[in-house]
N, C-alpha and C positions, 0 to 999 in steps of 0.2 A: 904400409901394412897390406897384407894379403888375406883374403878370406876364401875358403872353399865351401861351396854350398851344394849339397846333394840330398834332397829330401823327398820322401813319398808324400807325407802330409804337407801340403803347400799353404796351409793356413798362415796368413800374415807374412809370407816370405817375400812377396813383391815389395811391400813397404819397408821391410827390414833391409833387403838388399839395396833398395834405393837410398835408404838412410846411410848405409855403409859407403855407397858410392859418393854421396854428397860430402862425406867426411874424408874423401880422398883414398879410400880403401880400394885396392884392386880386387874385383870379384871374379872368381872362377867357378864354373859350374859344369854339370853333366846332364845329358839326356833331356828328359821332359822339364826339369827345373830350368835348364839353360834356355830352352825354347820359350817357356813362360816368361822369363825375365826379359828376353828380347822382345816378345810381343808387347810387353808393358814399358818399353823404352828404357829399360835399366841397362846401363853399360856393363857388359859381362863378357868374359873370355871363356873359351872352351878349356877344359882340363887338358885336352890334347896339346894346347899351346905350352903347358908346363912340362909335359912329358915327351913331346914330339913323337907320340905313339897313339894310334887310334884306339877307340873302343873295339873290343873283339868278343866273339862268341855271343853275338846278339845282345850285347850290353852286359853280359855276365862279368866281364872284366873291364872296369873303367878307371878306377882310382888305385888299384893295387900295383904300385910302381915305386921304386926307390927314390925317385925325385920328389914324389909327394910325401912319402913317409920320412924321408930325410928332412924335408922342410918342416914337418910337424914335430918330429922327435928331437931335433937338434937343440942342445942346451945353448941358449943365447950368450951366456957368460963364459963359455968354454972356447978358447981360441982354436983348439984342435978341431972342434966341430965346425966352426966357421970356415976354417981352411979346407976341410973335407967337402963341405957344401960347395965351396967355390971350385974345387977341383972337378966335381961331377956336374957342375952347371945347375945346381939346385938353389932355390931361394926359400927363405923362411916363410912359413904359413902361420899366420897369427890368430885366425878365427876359423873354427871348423863347425859347420852347421849340418847336422845329419839326423834324420829319423828313419825308421826302418820299414821295410816292406811289411804289409799286414799279414804276417804268418798266422796269427791266431784267428783272424776273421776267415781267411781262406781255408785253413785246416778245419775249422768248425762248421763249414757249410755242408759237407757231404755226410759226415757221421762215420763213414767207413775209413779205415786206416791202411788201405792197400789199393792196388790197381790205380785207376785214374785219379782217385782222391789223393793217394799218396804222392803221385807225380805232381799234381797241382800244388800240394802243400810244399814239397821240396823246391819247386820252382819259385815259390814266394818266400823262400828262406833267404834272408839278407846276410851277405858276407862282407861286402865293402863298407856298408854303413856302420856295422858293428866295429869293424877294424878301425875306421876313421875315428869314431867316438872314443874307443879305448886308447888309441894313440894320443889324441888331443888331451884326454883326461889325465893320462900318465904325466904329461908335460904341462899341467895346468898353470904353472907359474909363468910360462911363456906363451901358452896357447889357450884361447877361450873356447871351451867345448860347449856346444849348444844342442840340446835334443828336444826342447819343449818350446813351442811358440809363445807360451806365456812369459818366457824370459827375454824375448826379443827387445821389448821396450826398455826394460831395465838396463840391458847391455848398451843399447844406443844412448840412453841418458848418461851412463857412466863414461862412455867413449867421448861424449861431447864435453865432459868436464875436464878440468886441468890435469887431474891425476890418473885418468883412465880407469879401467876396471880393476878394482882392488883385489888383493890376494884372498880376502875372505869370500868375496863373491865368486871368484874363480874356483876356489876349493868347493864351495857349495855346488856349483855347476858340474864340477868333476864327479862329485859323489852322485849327483843325479844321473849323469851319463853312465857311470858304472852300474847303478841300480837299474837303469833303463835296459841295459844290455843283459843284466842278470835275469830280469823278469822275462825278457825275450827268450833267452836260453832255456829258462824253466818251461816256457810254453812248448818249445821244440822237444825237449827231453820228455815232457809229459805226453806229448802226442806220439812220439816214437816208442815209448815204453809199452810193453804188452801186458795183458791182464795177468799173466803168470809172474809178473815182477811187481807185486804189490809193495814189497819192502826192499827196495834197492839199497845197496851199501851207502850211497850218498843220495840226499834228497834236498831240494830247495822248495820254498813256498813262494808263490807269486800272489801279491795282493795289491789292490788299489784303494786308496782312501776315499770313502764316501763322504764322511763329515767329521768335524770335531764334535764331541759330545759335551754336554753341560759339565759333567764330572764323571768319575769312575764309580765304583761300588759305594764310596763315601765321598763327601764334598771336597776333602783335601786331596783326592786322587785325580790326576789328569787322565783323559781318555779320548780315544778316537774310534771310529767305526770303519772297518776295512771289508772289502768284498774279495772273495776268491777271484783270482784272475787266471783262468785256465781255458784251454781249447774247448773242453767239454762244457756244454751248456748246463749250468746249475739250475735246479728247480727254483721257481719264482717264490719269493717270500719276503721277509723284512728287508733283506739286502737290496731288493729291487723295487721296493714299494715307494709310493709317494706320500708325503705328509700333507694332508689336506687342511689340517687345523691343529692348533695347540702349541704349547711351548716346545722348545728345543729338547730333543731326546737326551736322556742320560744313559749311562751304562746299564743300570737296572731296568729302565724302561725297555731298552732294546732287547735285553736278555729275556724278559717276560713276554714281550711280543713274539719273539722267536719261538719260545716254548708253546705259547697259545696256538701259533700257526702250525707248528709241527703236530700238535695233537689233532686239530681239526683236519689236517691233511691226511691223517690216517684213516679217515672215514669218508665213504663215498656219498652217504645220505646227508641231508642237512644236519649240521652239528654246531653246537655252541660249547666253547670251553672257557672257563674262567681260571686264571693263573695268578698265584701270589708267591713271590720269591721262588720262582722256577717250578713250583708244584701245582698241579690242578687242584682247585678246591670246588670246582663245579664242572660238570660235563653231562651233556644229554644229546640224544639224537631224536629226530621227529620230522614230521612233514610241515607243520605250521611253525614258522621261525620264531614268532613272538612267544608261543607256548613252549617251544624248545628252550628259549632263553630263560623263561620263568622256572622251568624244571632244573636247568643248570644252576641258577641262582639259589634255588631252594636247598641244594646240597649243603651249603655252608655260607649263608648270607653274611655272617659276621666276618669270616675270613675274606670274603670277596671284596669287602670295602677297600678301596684304593688299589684294586688289582687290575689285570689286563684281560680283555675279552678277545677271543679268536672266533671268527665265524667263517664257515666255508661257502657261504652264499652271499649274494648282494643283500645289504641291509635295507629293509623297507621301513616305512613310516611307523607301522604298528610296533615293530621291534624297537626302533629308536625311542619311541615314547616310553617304553618300559625301561630301557637302559638309562635314560636321563633321570630317572627317579632315584638312582643309586650313585654314589661317588665312585667313579672309576678313573684311573689315570690314563689308560691306553685302550685302543680298540683297533683291530686289524681285520679286514675283510676284503673280498675281491672288489667290491664297489658299494655305492650307496645311492639310493634314489634321491632326487632333489629334496623331497620332503624330509627324508631321514637325515641328510647332511645339514639341512637348515636347523633341525632340532638339536643335533649333536654339537653344532657350532655355538650354541648358546652356553655350553659348558666350557668355561674359559680354560680350565686346567686339563681338559680331556684331549689327548693326542689322537688324532684320527688318521689312520694309515690305510691306504688302498693299494692292493697288489696288482689290480688290473686283470687278474685271472683267477679262476677257481684252482685250488691246490690239486696237485697230482701226487699220488703215492709214489715214492721213489722206486725206480726200477731196479734191474739187476746191478750188482756191483761191477765197477769198472776200475781199470788201473788208475791210481790217484784218488779214488773215492774213499778217503780216509778221514777219521776223526782224530783230533789231537788234544791231549791234556798236558798242561804245563807242569813240570816239576822243577825243583831247584837245579839249574845247570843242564836241563835237558827236556825231552818230550816223551810222553807215552803215545804211541801211534797204534791205531786199530782200525779195522773195517767197521762201518756203522752197523747198528743193530737193525738189520733189514731182512730177516728170514721171510721168504714168501709164505703167504697164508696157506697155500696148499701143502706146505711141509709141516704144518702144525699137527703134532700127535695128540689124539684125544683118547687116551687110554683110561677107560673107566675101571677103577680099582676097588670099588665098593660093591656091596650086594645090590644096592639100589642104583639104577641108572637115572641120570637127570631127565626131567620132563623136557618137552620141547621149549617151553617158556624158560625153564632154568638154563637150558643149553644156550639159548639166544643171549640171555643175560650174562652167562659165564664167558662167552666169546667176547662180548662187549667189555666185560671186566678185564679180561686178559689183555685186550688191546689198550685199555686205559692204564693198567698198572705199569705198563712199559714206560710210561711218561712220568712216573713218580720216583723220586729219589729213594734209594735203598737205605735201610730195609723198608720195603713198600708193601702195603696191604690196602686194597680197596673193597668196598661193599657197593654193590649195584642192585637195582631193582628195575626190571625191564631194561630200557636203554637210558637209564639215569643213574648217575653217581649219587650215593647217599652217605658215604663215609670214606675218609682217607686217613691212613696212618703213614706218615712219610718221614724218612731220614732217621729212623730209630736204630740204636745199637742192638736192641733186643727185638726179635720178631714178635714175641708175645705182647710187648708194649705197643708195637705197630697195630696189632689186632685190637688191643684194648682201646687205643685212641680212635681207630676207625669205627668201632662199635659205639663208643661214647658219642662220637660226632653224629652217627646215624640215629641214635636214640631209639624211639619206637619203630622207626623205619627199618631197623635191622631185622625185625621179624619178617620172615619170608624173603629175605635178601639172599644174594649169593656173594661169595668172597673169592678174590684173586690175590695170590701172593707171588711176588716176583722171584722168590727162591724157595727152596724146600723148608719145611718145618723141622728144626733140629730136635724138638720135643713136641709131644702131642698137646701141651698145655694151650697153645694158640688155638687149636681146633676145639678144645673144651670151652675156651672163652667165647669162640664164635657160636658154638652150639647153644650156650647159655643165653646169648643175645638173640637167638632165633634164626640164625643163618641156616639155610636148608641145603646148600650145595657149595662146593669149593673147586677151584682149579689152581693147581700148583705144579711146579716142575717135578717134585719127587726127587729121590736120590739120597735121602737121609738113611743112616743105618737104623733109624727107628721108624721107617716108613710103615712097617706092619703095625706098630703101636698106633700110628696115626690112623691107619685104615680101621683098626678095631674101635677106636673112639668114634670115628665117623659112622661106622655100622651101628654102634650102640645107640647113637642119636638119630638113626635112620636118615643120615645125610648122604648125598651123592658126592663123589669126589673123582676128579679127572687129573691124571698125571700127563703133563706135556713133554716131559724129559728135555725141556729147554727152559732156560731162565732168562730174566730180563733185568739184571743188575744195572743200575744207573747211579753213578757217583758224581 
């Protein structure tokens, strides 16, 4: 048997090559890998001994040669292939070990995608390794393709057995090799794609598995958690957090933790959000974290039971003492003081997640910065809802303008309603959520639910609606509950009726001319 080894990631390669050599396998290698094996007393030959041709162009061309690819791609059971190999002086290659230059890491260092940064990225783009893996994977029945160090020990164990490496394992390794190359190509394409190519005719997604989850949305569904794998550095959040305590995450836990983190990431001041089934049922901003938590919980303590908490500051002991008085399943924050963590760890069922950093509001849209929704047989793809704050229109359409206090609360409400599933209505008082109407088919029902949730707190509150009011009945309901000001996109053919109702009740109303549907 012959093996060809050419790897950038040299984890475990010395022991694997030594194991192959001990089994009588002829080991061939290139460049730095060959040097490392020789330094560790592994019997190895240069690829040039196979090709009778030196590496050229500073190592850019090492393995791209007919004698190598003939040895990999030849069908062992085909007499014509065997005869042709003999005619050109090539020998079969039975094991190919390759992993690729770190294009993603190099391309992601500079941020820019032209000039020296582009040159450095292109220089780190692997050609030979990808080609070796694809060739070996195509002929997996005869050639063992290896791209992951985690598979080295399995292959060695199989080779030591009487039957060798079975077809099932070979097929799995081939699939892994093709996937490895596909992810690599996705990184390259995403890096080279410019911002004016948001929706190319063909697109692939690159993801890496973080963990198996306990189950999906329901216990009979299997689930796993994947992270985006891209050159562009993604914002820190659930995907990069560490679990400090608690049971294994499920699909729903992860979804709610992400929703809670997205909400608090939208605010620069200390903020606490409580989420249940993807919707906020508590939200408040303030300076004292423990008091801010109490105000968030007060929005709807009944719905908060069993929910997820998001906090955009490190959790202190005083806040943790408040949190442990209520049953929550999940909490995510940048960090926890030792006192806070000790208190939270006493709650057996509470999953405690730490992101390590305070959240940052997402910046400008870039190529590949897309949201995906699954439909049967396809995907809906869009840019994320990330309109800059300075582009928010504040068109006062009523006779009365909002007071400064109302305006502050209206802007808080407008940012909050963005995170509620449509049809969405929120009531806020100061920088505190007091009522939520989420996911309703009728907007007036959403208003009614938000007002009923708020109760007496609706008096003197303000309202935000994620889309326009098709009829003025929702505004009538809000006025009856004591709401004094509204913010909504406008755009209904009955906008003037809505304005008349608001004026009749001495309400202030702002049109944003932007909506925040979230399905």
